C-alpha positions in Angstrom: 114.7 56.4 120.5 114.2 54.7 117.2 117.0 55.5 114.9 117.8 54.4 111.3 121.2 55.2 109.9 122.0 54.9 106.2 125.6 54.6 104.8 127.3 53.7 101.6 126.4 56.6 99.4 128.9 58.5 97.3 129.9 59.7 93.9 130.2 57.1 91.1 130.2 56.9 87.3 127.3 55.7 85.2 127.4 51.9 85.1 129.1 51.5 88.5 127.6 49.9 91.6 127.0 50.9 95.2 125.8 49.1 98.1 123.8 51.1 100.7 123.3 49.9 104.2 120.8 51.0 106.9 121.2 49.9 110.5 118.4 50.2 113.0 118.3 50.7 116.7 115.5 51.0 119.3 113.1 48.8 117.6 112.3 45.0 117.1 113.9 45.0 113.7 112.6 41.6 112.6 109.0 42.8 113.2 109.3 45.5 110.6 109.1 45.6 106.8 111.9 47.8 105.4 111.7 50.1 102.5 114.1 52.3 100.5 113.0 55.6 99.0 114.8 58.4 97.2 114.4 62.1 96.5 116.1 63.9 93.8 116.4 67.7 93.8 113.1 69.3 93.0 111.3 66.0 93.0 108.9 64.3 95.4 110.2 61.4 97.4 109.6 58.1 95.6 109.5 54.5 96.4 112.5 52.4 95.4 112.1 49.0 96.9 111.0 47.0 100.0 111.6 43.8 101.8 109.4 42.0 104.2 110.4 41.4 107.8 111.5 37.8 107.2 113.2 38.7 103.8 110.9 36.4 101.9 109.3 39.1 99.6 110.8 42.1 97.8 109.3 44.6 95.5 110.8 47.4 93.4 109.8 50.4 91.4 109.8 49.9 87.7 112.7 52.3 87.2 115.1 50.2 89.3 113.7 46.7 88.7 116.5 44.4 87.5 119.2 46.7 88.7 118.6 47.1 92.5 118.4 44.4 95.1 117.1 44.7 98.6 118.3 42.3 101.4 118.5 42.2 105.1 120.3 40.6 108.0 118.0 40.6 111.0 120.8 39.6 113.3 122.7 42.7 112.4 119.5 44.8 112.2 120.6 45.9 108.9 118.9 46.4 105.5 120.9 46.7 102.3 120.3 48.1 98.8 122.6 46.8 96.1 122.5 49.2 93.3 124.0 48.0 89.9 124.2 49.6 86.5 123.7 53.1 88.1 122.3 55.8 85.8 122.6 59.6 86.2 118.8 59.6 86.9 119.5 57.5 90.0 121.1 60.6 91.6 119.2 61.4 94.8 119.2 61.2 98.6 118.4 57.7 99.5 116.4 56.9 102.7 115.4 53.7 104.5 112.2 53.4 106.4 110.5 50.9 108.7 106.8 49.8 108.7 105.2 47.5 111.3 103.1 44.7 109.7 101.1 46.2 106.8 101.1 49.7 108.3 102.5 52.8 106.6 106.2 53.5 107.0 106.6 54.9 110.5 110.3 55.6 111.0 112.9 57.2 108.6 116.6 57.5 108.4 118.5 60.7 107.7 119.5 59.7 104.2 122.7 59.2 102.3 123.7 60.9 99.0 124.2 59.1 95.7 125.6 60.9 92.8 125.9 59.3 89.4 128.0 61.2 86.8 127.5 60.6 83.2 
């Protein structure tokens, strides 16, 4: 019933920008903290960034801090990840996830591919 759908991935060159979107359905979106994760081939899934349910607080992995920005539009039930100055090491499948309150991430999207060429 709950569904998170990511979009906006693609193939870009190093230094380019992408804006990922994740639109939710089947949940009270404004009650959930939202997170972004990524998984590169042969690697574990890693945390990228998060944004609290009212958009007041964001956090980021050190590897993307200063380059990536999370935002959300609760009226549209959508969370965004603006990715600037992309590097080849950013190549991965990117996933959004939802967490109620301070609980662990409970719902996950199917992912969108981001490939950054050198």
